N, C-alpha and C positions, 0 to 999 in steps of 0.2 A: 914549438908548441905541438902537442900531440894532435894528430889529424882530427880525431873524433871531437875533441874539445873545441878546436878551431872551427870546425863545421857547425857545431852547436851554437857557438858564440856569433858566428856570421849568419846564422839562420838559413843554412843551406838545406835543401831537400836531398836526401841520400837516394841515389839510384843503384849504386853498387858499393858494397863495403870493401875496404882494403883487407888484404889477407893478414896484414900486420896491425893488430889493434893498438899498438903503441908507436905507430909510424910517426916520426918526428918531421914536421914541416919547418924548414929553416928560412925560407924566403918565398917570394912569389914571382910569377912571370905572366904578363898579359901580352897576347899576340895571336894573330890568326894566320900569319904566313908560316907554313910548316917548316920550310927550310930555315927560316930565321929562328924559330923556336929550337930546332936541332942545333943550330950554331951558337945560340946565346943563352938559353935557359940553363940554370944550374940544377944539378941533381937535388932531390928532396925539396923541390919547389911545388907549390900549388899553382897549377896552370889555369888561367882564366881565358876563355875563348868563346867565340860564337860558332866556330866550326864544329860540326856534329857528325861527320862521316867516319867510317872505320879507320881511316889513316891517322886520326888523332890518337888512337890507342897505340898504334905502332910507334908514333913519334914519342909518346909518353914513355913507352918501354925503352926505346933506344936512348933517350935523354935521361932516363933514371928519375922521372918526375913522380912525385908522391901521389898526385891525383889530378883530375881534370874537373873544373867547374865550368858549366855552360851558363853563360850570362844571358840576360834579356829573355829568359824563359825558353831558350832554345833547347829542345829535347831530342836526344839521339833516338834512332829507331832501334828495334829489338836486336838486330845483328851487332850493332855497336855495343850495346849493353852486354850481350853474351860474350863478345870478344874481350871486353874489359874484365868481366867476371873470370874468364879463363886465364887472363893474364895477371890477375891480382891487382888491377889498377882501379882505384876508387873513383867513382863518378858522382858528381853532385850537380844540381841545377838551382838557379836562382832567378827571380824576375828582375833583379837589380841589374843595372848597367855594369859593364866591365870597369868603368871609372869608379863607381861606387864600391864595388867589391874590392878593388885594389886599395881603395882608401881604408876600408874596414880591416883588410888583411894587414896593411902597414901599421895601423894603429895597434892591433892586437900583438903583432910581432915586435914592435919597437917602442911602444910607450906604456904598455900595461905589463905588470909583473905576471908571470905565468901562474 
């Protein structure tokens, strides 16, 4: 599903836009241990985390992730937002828990027609 549509349907607040307006999200990944995200997340994933430091942007770049969603209302500071903007990594925030966001994402990607 196209990232912008997915974000709209998941009711995510956009912090940084993706450089690619038609970026396709194929799956999701939930995790906060950065080394595990690097080892296990699939490219073109929507990554849900509560980590909000600059290293999350680097991990998303290396892993080829489509965007980062900060759960539980966790908001990154300005340097993280700027780094993501420069890297072309979309950032979103939601007050929902990672569990709830993962459920919404799964439903949209696997049970609803695009």
